[in-house]
TIKOLKE-433553 format. One line per field, with one value per atom (N, C-alpha, C): residue number from 1; residue in three letters; atom name; z, x, y. Coordinates in steps of 0.2 Angstrom, whole numbers, always signed. Layout:
// residues N
bavo: (NUM/...)
vexvex: (ALA/...)
votor: (CA/...)
pz: (Z/...)
px: (X/...)
py: (Y/...)
// end
This chain:
// residues 234
bavo: (1/1/1/2/2/2/3/3/3/4/4/4/5/5/5/6/6/6/7/7/7/8/8/8/9/9/9/10/10/10/11/11/11/12/12/12/13/13/13/14/14/14/15/15/15/16/16/16/17/17/17/18/18/18/19/19/19/20/20/20/21/21/21/22/22/22/23/23/23/24/24/24/25/25/25/26/26/26/27/27/27/28/28/28/29/29/29/30/30/30/31/31/31/32/32/32/33/33/33/34/34/34/35/35/35/36/36/36/37/37/37/38/38/38/39/39/39/40/40/40/41/41/41/42/42/42/43/43/43/44/44/44/45/45/45/46/46/46/47/47/47/48/48/48/49/49/49/50/50/50/51/51/51/52/52/52/53/53/53/54/54/54/55/55/55/56/56/56/57/57/57/58/58/58/59/59/59/60/60/60/61/61/61/62/62/62/63/63/63/64/64/64/65/65/65/66/66/66/67/67/67/68/68/68/69/69/69/70/70/70/71/71/71/72/72/72/73/73/73/74/74/74/75/75/75/76/76/76/77/77/77/78/78/78/79/79/79/80/80/80/81/81/81/82/82/82/83/83/83/84/84/84/85/85/85/86/86/86/87/87/87/88/88/88/89/89/89/90/90/90/91/91/91/92/92/92/93/93/93/94/94/94/95/95/95/96/96/96/97/97/97/98/98/98/99/99/99/100/100/100/101/101/101/102/102/102/103/103/103/104/104/104/105/105/105/106/106/106/107/107/107/108/108/108/109/109/109/110/110/110/111/111/111/112/112/112/113/113/113/114/114/114/115/115/115/116/116/116/117/117/117/118/118/118/119/119/119/120/120/120/121/121/121/122/122/122/123/123/123/124/124/124/125/125/125/126/126/126/127/127/127/128/128/128/129/129/129/130/130/130/131/131/131/132/132/132/133/133/133/134/134/134/135/135/135/136/136/136/137/137/137/138/138/138/139/139/139/140/140/140/141/141/141/142/142/142/143/143/143/144/144/144/145/145/145/146/146/146/147/147/147/148/148/148/149/149/149/150/150/150/151/151/151/152/152/152/153/153/153/154/154/154/155/155/155/156/156/156/157/157/157/158/158/158/159/159/159/160/160/160/161/161/161/162/162/162/163/163/163/164/164/164/165/165/165/166/166/166/167/167/167/168/168/168/169/169/169/170/170/170/171/171/171/172/172/172/173/173/173/174/174/174/175/175/175/176/176/176/177/177/177/178/178/178/179/179/179/180/180/180/181/181/181/182/182/182/183/183/183/184/184/184/185/185/185/186/186/186/187/187/187/188/188/188/189/189/189/190/190/190/191/191/191/192/192/192/193/193/193/194/194/194/195/195/195/196/196/196/197/197/197/198/198/198/199/199/199/200/200/200/201/201/201/202/202/202/203/203/203/204/204/204/205/205/205/206/206/206/207/207/207/208/208/208/209/209/209/210/210/210/211/211/211/212/212/212/213/213/213/214/214/214/215/215/215/216/216/216/217/217/217/218/218/218/219/219/219/220/220/220/221/221/221/222/222/222/223/223/223/224/224/224/225/225/225/226/226/226/227/227/227/228/228/228/229/229/229/230/230/230/231/231/231/232/232/232/233/233/233/234/234/234)
vexvex: (MET/MET/MET/ALA/ALA/ALA/ASN/ASN/ASN/PRO/PRO/PRO/TYR/TYR/TYR/SER/SER/SER/GLY/GLY/GLY/LEU/LEU/LEU/SER/SER/SER/LYS/LYS/LYS/LEU/LEU/LEU/ALA/ALA/ALA/ASN/ASN/ASN/SER/SER/SER/GLN/GLN/GLN/TYR/TYR/TYR/LYS/LYS/LYS/SER/SER/SER/SER/SER/SER/ASN/ASN/ASN/ALA/ALA/ALA/ALA/ALA/ALA/VAL/VAL/VAL/ASP/ASP/ASP/LYS/LYS/LYS/TYR/TYR/TYR/TYR/TYR/TYR/ASN/ASN/ASN/SER/SER/SER/ALA/ALA/ALA/LYS/LYS/LYS/ASN/ASN/ASN/ASN/ASN/ASN/MET/MET/MET/ASN/ASN/ASN/ALA/ALA/ALA/SER/SER/SER/THR/THR/THR/GLU/GLU/GLU/GLN/GLN/GLN/THR/THR/THR/ILE/ILE/ILE/LYS/LYS/LYS/GLU/GLU/GLU/PHE/PHE/PHE/ASN/ASN/ASN/GLN/GLN/GLN/GLN/GLN/GLN/LYS/LYS/LYS/VAL/VAL/VAL/LYS/LYS/LYS/ALA/ALA/ALA/ASP/ASP/ASP/GLN/GLN/GLN/GLY/GLY/GLY/ALA/ALA/ALA/THR/THR/THR/LEU/LEU/LEU/GLU/GLU/GLU/GLY/GLY/GLY/ARG/ARG/ARG/ALA/ALA/ALA/ALA/ALA/ALA/ASN/ASN/ASN/ALA/ALA/ALA/ASP/ASP/ASP/TYR/TYR/TYR/LEU/LEU/LEU/LYS/LYS/LYS/SER/SER/SER/ILE/ILE/ILE/ASN/ASN/ASN/PRO/PRO/PRO/TYR/TYR/TYR/GLY/GLY/GLY/ALA/ALA/ALA/SER/SER/SER/ALA/ALA/ALA/GLU/GLU/GLU/ALA/ALA/ALA/GLN/GLN/GLN/ALA/ALA/ALA/SER/SER/SER/GLY/GLY/GLY/GLY/GLY/GLY/LEU/LEU/LEU/LEU/LEU/LEU/GLY/GLY/GLY/SER/SER/SER/GLY/GLY/GLY/TYR/TYR/TYR/SER/SER/SER/GLU/GLU/GLU/SER/SER/SER/SER/SER/SER/LYS/LYS/LYS/THR/THR/THR/ALA/ALA/ALA/ASN/ASN/ASN/TYR/TYR/TYR/ASN/ASN/ASN/SER/SER/SER/MET/MET/MET/GLN/GLN/GLN/ASN/ASN/ASN/ARG/ARG/ARG/VAL/VAL/VAL/SER/SER/SER/GLN/GLN/GLN/ALA/ALA/ALA/ARG/ARG/ARG/SER/SER/SER/THR/THR/THR/ALA/ALA/ALA/GLU/GLU/GLU/GLU/GLU/GLU/ALA/ALA/ALA/LYS/LYS/LYS/MET/MET/MET/ASN/ASN/ASN/TYR/TYR/TYR/ASP/ASP/ASP/ASN/ASN/ASN/GLN/GLN/GLN/ILE/ILE/ILE/ALA/ALA/ALA/GLN/GLN/GLN/ALA/ALA/ALA/ARG/ARG/ARG/ASN/ASN/ASN/ALA/ALA/ALA/LYS/LYS/LYS/ASN/ASN/ASN/ALA/ALA/ALA/GLN/GLN/GLN/MET/MET/MET/ALA/ALA/ALA/GLU/GLU/GLU/LEU/LEU/LEU/ALA/ALA/ALA/TYR/TYR/TYR/ASN/ASN/ASN/THR/THR/THR/MET/MET/MET/THR/THR/THR/THR/THR/THR/ARG/ARG/ARG/SER/SER/SER/ASN/ASN/ASN/ASN/ASN/ASN/LEU/LEU/LEU/ASN/ASN/ASN/ASN/ASN/ASN/LEU/LEU/LEU/LEU/LEU/LEU/GLY/GLY/GLY/ASN/ASN/ASN/ARG/ARG/ARG/VAL/VAL/VAL/ASN/ASN/ASN/ILE/ILE/ILE/ALA/ALA/ALA/SER/SER/SER/GLY/GLY/GLY/VAL/VAL/VAL/SER/SER/SER/ASN/ASN/ASN/HIS/HIS/HIS/SER/SER/SER/ILE/ILE/ILE/ASN/ASN/ASN/LYS/LYS/LYS/GLY/GLY/GLY/GLN/GLN/GLN/LEU/LEU/LEU/ASP/ASP/ASP/LEU/LEU/LEU/ALA/ALA/ALA/LYS/LYS/LYS/LYS/LYS/LYS/GLU/GLU/GLU/LEU/LEU/LEU/ALA/ALA/ALA/PHE/PHE/PHE/ASN/ASN/ASN/MET/MET/MET/LYS/LYS/LYS/GLN/GLN/GLN/ALA/ALA/ALA/LYS/LYS/LYS/LYS/LYS/LYS/ASP/ASP/ASP/ASN/ASN/ASN/ALA/ALA/ALA/SER/SER/SER/ALA/ALA/ALA/GLY/GLY/GLY/SER/SER/SER/SER/SER/SER/SER/SER/SER/ARG/ARG/ARG/LYS/LYS/LYS/SER/SER/SER/SER/SER/SER/SER/SER/SER/SER/SER/SER/GLY/GLY/GLY/SER/SER/SER/LYS/LYS/LYS/ARG/ARG/ARG/SER/SER/SER/GLY/GLY/GLY/SER/SER/SER/GLY/GLY/GLY/ASN/ASN/ASN/LYS/LYS/LYS/ALA/ALA/ALA/SER/SER/SER/SER/SER/SER/LYS/LYS/LYS/LYS/LYS/LYS/SER/SER/SER/THR/THR/THR/GLY/GLY/GLY/LYS/LYS/LYS/ALA/ALA/ALA/LYS/LYS/LYS/SER/SER/SER/ASN/ASN/ASN/LYS/LYS/LYS/LYS/LYS/LYS/GLU/GLU/GLU/ILE/ILE/ILE/LYS/LYS/LYS)
votor: (N/CA/C/N/CA/C/N/CA/C/N/CA/C/N/CA/C/N/CA/C/N/CA/C/N/CA/C/N/CA/C/N/CA/C/N/CA/C/N/CA/C/N/CA/C/N/CA/C/N/CA/C/N/CA/C/N/CA/C/N/CA/C/N/CA/C/N/CA/C/N/CA/C/N/CA/C/N/CA/C/N/CA/C/N/CA/C/N/CA/C/N/CA/C/N/CA/C/N/CA/C/N/CA/C/N/CA/C/N/CA/C/N/CA/C/N/CA/C/N/CA/C/N/CA/C/N/CA/C/N/CA/C/N/CA/C/N/CA/C/N/CA/C/N/CA/C/N/CA/C/N/CA/C/N/CA/C/N/CA/C/N/CA/C/N/CA/C/N/CA/C/N/CA/C/N/CA/C/N/CA/C/N/CA/C/N/CA/C/N/CA/C/N/CA/C/N/CA/C/N/CA/C/N/CA/C/N/CA/C/N/CA/C/N/CA/C/N/CA/C/N/CA/C/N/CA/C/N/CA/C/N/CA/C/N/CA/C/N/CA/C/N/CA/C/N/CA/C/N/CA/C/N/CA/C/N/CA/C/N/CA/C/N/CA/C/N/CA/C/N/CA/C/N/CA/C/N/CA/C/N/CA/C/N/CA/C/N/CA/C/N/CA/C/N/CA/C/N/CA/C/N/CA/C/N/CA/C/N/CA/C/N/CA/C/N/CA/C/N/CA/C/N/CA/C/N/CA/C/N/CA/C/N/CA/C/N/CA/C/N/CA/C/N/CA/C/N/CA/C/N/CA/C/N/CA/C/N/CA/C/N/CA/C/N/CA/C/N/CA/C/N/CA/C/N/CA/C/N/CA/C/N/CA/C/N/CA/C/N/CA/C/N/CA/C/N/CA/C/N/CA/C/N/CA/C/N/CA/C/N/CA/C/N/CA/C/N/CA/C/N/CA/C/N/CA/C/N/CA/C/N/CA/C/N/CA/C/N/CA/C/N/CA/C/N/CA/C/N/CA/C/N/CA/C/N/CA/C/N/CA/C/N/CA/C/N/CA/C/N/CA/C/N/CA/C/N/CA/C/N/CA/C/N/CA/C/N/CA/C/N/CA/C/N/CA/C/N/CA/C/N/CA/C/N/CA/C/N/CA/C/N/CA/C/N/CA/C/N/CA/C/N/CA/C/N/CA/C/N/CA/C/N/CA/C/N/CA/C/N/CA/C/N/CA/C/N/CA/C/N/CA/C/N/CA/C/N/CA/C/N/CA/C/N/CA/C/N/CA/C/N/CA/C/N/CA/C/N/CA/C/N/CA/C/N/CA/C/N/CA/C/N/CA/C/N/CA/C/N/CA/C/N/CA/C/N/CA/C/N/CA/C/N/CA/C/N/CA/C/N/CA/C/N/CA/C/N/CA/C/N/CA/C/N/CA/C/N/CA/C/N/CA/C/N/CA/C/N/CA/C/N/CA/C/N/CA/C/N/CA/C/N/CA/C/N/CA/C/N/CA/C/N/CA/C/N/CA/C/N/CA/C/N/CA/C/N/CA/C/N/CA/C/N/CA/C/N/CA/C/N/CA/C/N/CA/C/N/CA/C/N/CA/C/N/CA/C/N/CA/C/N/CA/C/N/CA/C/N/CA/C/N/CA/C/N/CA/C/N/CA/C/N/CA/C/N/CA/C/N/CA/C/N/CA/C/N/CA/C/N/CA/C/N/CA/C/N/CA/C/N/CA/C/N/CA/C/N/CA/C/N/CA/C/N/CA/C/N/CA/C/N/CA/C/N/CA/C/N/CA/C/N/CA/C/N/CA/C/N/CA/C/N/CA/C/N/CA/C)
pz: (+330/+330/+323/+320/+313/+314/+309/+309/+306/+310/+307/+302/+302/+298/+291/+290/+284/+278/+273/+267/+267/+273/+273/+270/+269/+265/+258/+255/+248/+247/+252/+252/+252/+256/+257/+250/+247/+241/+235/+235/+230/+231/+237/+239/+236/+238/+236/+228/+224/+217/+214/+218/+215/+217/+222/+224/+219/+218/+213/+206/+204/+197/+197/+202/+202/+202/+206/+206/+199/+195/+189/+184/+184/+180/+181/+187/+188/+185/+186/+184/+176/+173/+166/+163/+166/+164/+165/+171/+173/+168/+167/+162/+155/+153/+146/+146/+151/+151/+151/+155/+155/+148/+145/+139/+133/+134/+129/+130/+136/+138/+136/+137/+135/+128/+124/+117/+114/+117/+114/+115/+121/+122/+117/+116/+112/+104/+103/+96/+95/+100/+100/+99/+103/+103/+96/+93/+86/+81/+82/+78/+78/+84/+85/+81/+82/+78/+71/+68/+61/+59/+64/+62/+63/+67/+68/+61/+59/+52/+46/+47/+41/+42/+48/+49/+47/+48/+45/+38/+35/+28/+25/+28/+25/+26/+31/+32/+27/+26/+21/+14/+12/+6/+5/+11/+11/+10/+14/+13/+6/+3/-3/-8/-7/-12/-11/-5/-4/-7/-7/-10/-18/-20/-28/-30/-26/-28/-28/-23/-22/-28/-31/-36/-43/-43/-50/-54/-59/-63/-66/-65/-67/-61/-56/-50/-47/-42/-39/-36/-34/-31/-36/-42/-48/-51/-51/-54/-49/-43/-38/-39/-40/-40/-47/-52/-59/-59/-56/-55/-51/-47/-43/-46/-52/-55/-51/-48/-44/-47/-52/-55/-58/-56/-59/-55/-50/-46/-41/-37/-31/-26/-25/-20/-22/-29/-31/-29/-30/-29/-21/-17/-10/-8/-11/-9/-10/-16/-17/-12/-11/-6/+1/+3/+9/+9/+4/+3/+4/+1/+1/+8/+11/+18/+22/+21/+25/+24/+18/+16/+20/+20/+23/+30/+33/+40/+42/+38/+40/+39/+34/+34/+39/+41/+47/+53/+54/+61/+61/+55/+55/+57/+54/+55/+62/+65/+72/+77/+75/+79/+79/+73/+73/+76/+76/+79/+86/+89/+96/+99/+95/+97/+97/+91/+91/+97/+99/+104/+111/+111/+117/+117/+112/+111/+113/+110/+112/+119/+122/+130/+133/+131/+134/+133/+127/+125/+130/+131/+136/+143/+145/+151/+152/+147/+147/+148/+144/+145/+152/+154/+161/+166/+165/+170/+169/+163/+162/+166/+165/+168/+175/+178/+185/+188/+184/+186/+185/+180/+179/+185/+187/+192/+199/+200/+206/+206/+200/+199/+200/+197/+198/+205/+209/+216/+220/+219/+222/+221/+215/+213/+216/+216/+220/+227/+230/+237/+239/+235/+236/+235/+230/+229/+235/+237/+243/+249/+250/+256/+255/+249/+248/+250/+248/+250/+257/+260/+268/+271/+268/+271/+270/+264/+263/+268/+269/+273/+280/+282/+289/+290/+285/+285/+285/+282/+282/+289/+292/+299/+303/+303/+307/+306/+300/+299/+301/+300/+303/+310/+313/+321/+323/+320/+321/+320/+315/+314/+319/+321/+326/+333/+335/+341/+341/+335/+334/+335/+332/+333/+340/+344/+351/+355/+354/+358/+356/+350/+348/+352/+352/+355/+363/+366/+373/+374/+370/+371/+370/+365/+364/+370/+373/+379/+385/+386/+391/+391/+385/+384/+385/+384/+385/+393/+396/+403/+407/+404/+407/+406/+400/+399/+404/+405/+409/+416/+418/+425/+427/+422/+422/+423/+418/+418/+425/+427/+434/+439/+439/+444/+445/+439/+438/+441/+440/+442/+450/+452/+460/+463/+460/+463/+463/+458/+457/+462/+463/+468/+475/+477/+483/+485/+480/+481/+482/+479/+480/+486/+489/+496/+501/+500/+505/+506/+500/+500/+503/+502/+505/+512/+515/+522/+525/+522/+525/+525/+520/+520/+525/+527/+532/+539/+540/+546/+548/+542/+543/+545/+542/+543/+551/+553/+560/+565/+563/+568/+568/+562/+562/+566/+566/+570/+577/+579/+586/+589/+585/+587/+588/+583/+584/+590/+591/+597/+604/+604/+610/+610/+605/+605/+607/+605/+608/+615/+618/+625/+629/+626/+629/+630/+624/+624/+629/+630/+634/+641/+643/+650/+652/+647/+648/+649/+646/+647/+654/+656/+662/+668/+667/+672/+673/+667/+667/+671/+670/+674/+681/+683/+690/+693/+690/+693/+694/+689/+690/+696)
px: (+920/+923/+926/+923/+926/+933/+937/+944/+943/+945/+945/+950/+955/+961/+960/+955/+953/+953/+957/+957/+961/+964/+968/+975/+978/+984/+982/+977/+975/+974/+971/+969/+976/+980/+987/+991/+991/+994/+991/+984/+981/+982/+982/+984/+991/+996/+1003/+1003/+1000/+1000/+997/+991/+988/+992/+995/+1000/+1005/+1009/+1014/+1012/+1006/+1003/+1002/+1000/+998/+1005/+1010/+1017/+1020/+1019/+1022/+1018/+1012/+1008/+1010/+1011/+1013/+1020/+1025/+1032/+1032/+1028/+1028/+1025/+1020/+1016/+1021/+1024/+1029/+1035/+1038/+1043/+1042/+1036/+1033/+1033/+1030/+1029/+1036/+1040/+1047/+1051/+1050/+1053/+1050/+1043/+1039/+1041/+1041/+1043/+1050/+1055/+1062/+1062/+1059/+1060/+1057/+1051/+1048/+1053/+1056/+1061/+1066/+1069/+1075/+1073/+1067/+1064/+1064/+1061/+1060/+1067/+1072/+1079/+1082/+1081/+1084/+1080/+1074/+1070/+1074/+1075/+1079/+1086/+1089/+1095/+1095/+1089/+1088/+1087/+1083/+1081/+1087/+1092/+1098/+1102/+1102/+1106/+1102/+1096/+1092/+1093/+1093/+1095/+1101/+1106/+1113/+1114/+1110/+1110/+1107/+1101/+1097/+1102/+1105/+1109/+1115/+1118/+1123/+1121/+1115/+1112/+1111/+1108/+1107/+1114/+1119/+1125/+1128/+1128/+1130/+1126/+1120/+1116/+1118/+1119/+1121/+1128/+1132/+1139/+1138/+1134/+1133/+1130/+1126/+1123/+1128/+1133/+1138/+1143/+1144/+1149/+1146/+1139/+1136/+1137/+1140/+1142/+1137/+1131/+1125/+1120/+1123/+1119/+1119/+1115/+1115/+1122/+1125/+1132/+1137/+1137/+1141/+1139/+1133/+1130/+1132/+1132/+1134/+1141/+1145/+1153/+1154/+1151/+1152/+1150/+1144/+1142/+1147/+1151/+1156/+1163/+1163/+1170/+1174/+1172/+1176/+1176/+1172/+1172/+1178/+1181/+1188/+1193/+1192/+1198/+1200/+1205/+1207/+1201/+1197/+1192/+1187/+1186/+1181/+1183/+1189/+1192/+1192/+1194/+1194/+1187/+1182/+1175/+1173/+1175/+1173/+1176/+1182/+1186/+1182/+1180/+1177/+1170/+1167/+1160/+1161/+1166/+1167/+1169/+1173/+1175/+1169/+1165/+1158/+1154/+1153/+1149/+1152/+1159/+1162/+1161/+1161/+1160/+1153/+1148/+1141/+1140/+1143/+1142/+1145/+1151/+1155/+1151/+1149/+1145/+1139/+1135/+1129/+1130/+1136/+1137/+1140/+1143/+1146/+1140/+1135/+1129/+1125/+1125/+1121/+1124/+1131/+1134/+1134/+1134/+1134/+1127/+1122/+1115/+1114/+1117/+1117/+1120/+1126/+1130/+1126/+1122/+1118/+1112/+1109/+1104/+1106/+1112/+1115/+1116/+1119/+1119/+1113/+1108/+1101/+1098/+1100/+1098/+1101/+1108/+1111/+1109/+1107/+1104/+1097/+1093/+1087/+1087/+1092/+1094/+1096/+1101/+1103/+1097/+1093/+1087/+1083/+1082/+1078/+1081/+1087/+1091/+1090/+1091/+1091/+1083/+1078/+1072/+1070/+1073/+1072/+1075/+1081/+1085/+1080/+1078/+1074/+1067/+1064/+1058/+1060/+1065/+1067/+1068/+1072/+1073/+1067/+1062/+1056/+1052/+1052/+1048/+1051/+1057/+1061/+1059/+1059/+1058/+1051/+1046/+1039/+1038/+1041/+1040/+1043/+1049/+1052/+1047/+1044/+1040/+1034/+1031/+1026/+1027/+1034/+1036/+1036/+1039/+1040/+1033/+1028/+1021/+1018/+1020/+1017/+1020/+1027/+1030/+1027/+1027/+1024/+1017/+1013/+1006/+1006/+1010/+1011/+1013/+1017/+1020/+1014/+1010/+1005/+999/+998/+992/+994/+1001/+1003/+1003/+1005/+1004/+997/+992/+985/+982/+984/+982/+984/+991/+993/+990/+989/+985/+978/+975/+968/+968/+972/+972/+973/+978/+979/+973/+970/+964/+959/+958/+953/+954/+960/+962/+960/+962/+961/+953/+950/+942/+939/+942/+939/+941/+947/+949/+944/+943/+939/+932/+929/+923/+922/+928/+928/+928/+932/+933/+927/+923/+917/+911/+911/+907/+908/+915/+917/+915/+916/+914/+907/+903/+896/+893/+896/+894/+896/+902/+905/+900/+898/+894/+887/+885/+878/+879/+885/+886/+887/+890/+891/+884/+880/+874/+869/+870/+866/+868/+875/+877/+875/+876/+874/+867/+862/+855/+854/+857/+856/+858/+864/+867/+862/+859/+854/+848/+846/+840/+841/+847/+849/+849/+852/+853/+846/+841/+835/+831/+832/+828/+831/+837/+840/+838/+837/+835/+828/+824/+817/+816/+820/+820/+822/+828/+830/+824/+821/+816/+810/+808/+803/+804/+810/+812/+812/+814/+814/+807/+803/+796/+792/+794/+792/+794/+800/+803/+800/+799/+795/+788/+785/+778/+778/+783/+783/+784/+788/+790/+784/+780/+774/+769/+768/+763/+765/+771/+774/+772/+773/+772/+765/+761/+753/+751/+753/+751/+754/+759/+762/+758/+756/+751/+745/+742/+736/+736/+742/+743/+743/+746/+747/+740/+736/+729/+725/+726/+722/+724)
py: (+366/+373/+375/+380/+381/+385/+383/+386/+393/+398/+405/+407/+402/+404/+400/+397/+393/+398/+397/+401/+407/+408/+415/+414/+408/+407/+409/+407/+408/+415/+419/+426/+430/+428/+431/+431/+425/+424/+428/+428/+432/+440/+442/+449/+451/+446/+447/+448/+443/+444/+450/+452/+458/+464/+464/+470/+471/+465/+465/+467/+465/+466/+474/+477/+484/+488/+485/+488/+488/+482/+481/+486/+486/+491/+498/+500/+507/+508/+503/+504/+504/+500/+500/+507/+509/+515/+521/+521/+527/+527/+521/+520/+522/+521/+523/+530/+533/+540/+544/+541/+545/+544/+538/+537/+542/+542/+547/+554/+556/+563/+565/+560/+562/+562/+557/+557/+563/+565/+572/+578/+578/+583/+583/+577/+576/+578/+576/+578/+585/+589/+596/+599/+597/+600/+599/+593/+591/+596/+597/+602/+609/+611/+617/+617/+612/+611/+612/+609/+609/+617/+620/+627/+631/+629/+633/+633/+627/+626/+629/+629/+633/+640/+643/+650/+652/+648/+649/+649/+644/+644/+650/+652/+658/+664/+665/+671/+671/+665/+664/+666/+664/+666/+673/+676/+683/+687/+685/+688/+688/+682/+681/+686/+686/+690/+697/+700/+707/+708/+703/+704/+704/+700/+700/+707/+709/+716/+721/+721/+726/+726/+720/+720/+720/+720/+720/+727/+726/+732/+736/+733/+737/+738/+737/+738/+746/+747/+753/+756/+751/+753/+755/+752/+753/+760/+761/+768/+773/+772/+778/+779/+774/+775/+778/+776/+779/+787/+788/+795/+800/+796/+800/+799/+796/+796/+791/+786/+781/+774/+773/+767/+765/+759/+757/+760/+764/+767/+762/+764/+760/+759/+765/+765/+759/+758/+754/+746/+745/+738/+737/+742/+742/+740/+743/+742/+735/+733/+726/+721/+722/+718/+718/+724/+725/+722/+722/+719/+711/+709/+702/+699/+703/+701/+702/+707/+707/+701/+699/+693/+687/+686/+680/+681/+686/+687/+685/+688/+686/+679/+675/+668/+664/+667/+663/+664/+671/+672/+668/+667/+664/+656/+654/+647/+645/+650/+650/+650/+654/+655/+649/+646/+640/+634/+633/+628/+629/+635/+636/+634/+636/+634/+626/+623/+616/+612/+615/+612/+613/+619/+620/+615/+614/+609/+602/+600/+593/+592/+598/+597/+596/+600/+599/+592/+589/+582/+578/+579/+574/+575/+581/+582/+579/+579/+576/+568/+565/+558/+556/+560/+559/+559/+564/+565/+559/+557/+551/+545/+544/+538/+538/+544/+545/+543/+546/+544/+537/+534/+527/+523/+525/+521/+522/+528/+529/+525/+525/+521/+513/+511/+504/+502/+507/+506/+506/+510/+511/+504/+502/+496/+490/+490/+484/+484/+490/+491/+489/+491/+489/+482/+479/+471/+468/+470/+467/+468/+473/+474/+470/+469/+464/+457/+455/+448/+448/+453/+452/+452/+456/+455/+448/+445/+439/+434/+434/+429/+430/+437/+438/+435/+436/+434/+426/+423/+416/+413/+417/+415/+415/+421/+422/+417/+416/+411/+404/+402/+395/+395/+401/+401/+400/+404/+404/+397/+394/+387/+382/+383/+379/+380/+386/+388/+385/+386/+384/+376/+372/+365/+363/+367/+365/+367/+373/+375/+370/+368/+363/+356/+354/+348/+348/+354/+355/+355/+358/+359/+352/+348/+341/+337/+337/+334/+336/+342/+345/+342/+341/+339/+331/+328/+321/+320/+324/+323/+325/+330/+332/+326/+323/+318/+312/+310/+305/+306/+312/+314/+314/+316/+316/+308/+304/+297/+294/+295/+293/+295/+301/+304/+300/+299/+295/+288/+285/+278/+278/+283/+284/+285/+289/+291/+285/+281/+275/+270/+269/+264/+266/+273/+275/+274/+275/+273/+266/+262/+255/+252/+255/+253/+255/+261/+264/+260/+257/+253/+246/+244/+237/+238/+243/+244/+245/+248/+250/+243/+239/+232/+228/+228/+223/+225/+232/+234/+232/+232/+231/+223/+219/+212/+210/+214/+213/+215/+220/+223/+218/+215/+210/+204/+202/+196/+197/+203/+205/+205/+208/+208/+201/+197/+190/+187/+187/+184/+187/+193/+196/+194/+193/+191/+183/+179/+172/+172/+176/+177/+179/+184/+186/+181/+177/+172/+166/+165/+159/+161/+167/+170/+170/+171/+171/+164/+159/+152/+150/+152/+150/+153/+159/+162/+158/+156/+153/+146/+143/+137/+138/+143/+144/+146/+149/+151/+145/+140/+134/+130)
// end
């Protein structure tokens, strides 16, 4: 009787290792994708921060260039004031001050806008990292749960296989015992049949002998009577 559980333990262990290998492969792939995606997002935000700085620098240069034009004694503004008789007057000095303040305000506003944008990008970078950490934690938890389930399945399979092997051994032992008992009973039945046949033959033979002896005795008596009768007749 072949053991149906033969090789199942090896198969269960192989399945356990294969399942865990697949889980580990998925975990590493997902982790790499999360890292790559987050790093790309951070890279893009950092690029935006650089652009914000560049935009502030360009705006500052443009403001300074406009201011220099406004105070150029040979520029269009100076010519306009000269033609109006305002060059060197209090109005001219006030205009220069106003242009300077305007330039400073533009530079300050550009820098403030850039810093605000950079702060916003930093916040988004922090959020991206937090999101990645949360995803990584969930991935690790799911991986641990799956591996734990795989282990539980392996242990359950081992218990079932061990129980099956034990039951198979018991059943095989019982079947072997039943075969032995059947063989013994058949052998005993043959002996009993043989013994019964022998007794019957002996009984029949003994009866035949007794019958034969009786017949002989009867024959002798008949012969004796016949002789006696003959004597009387004479």
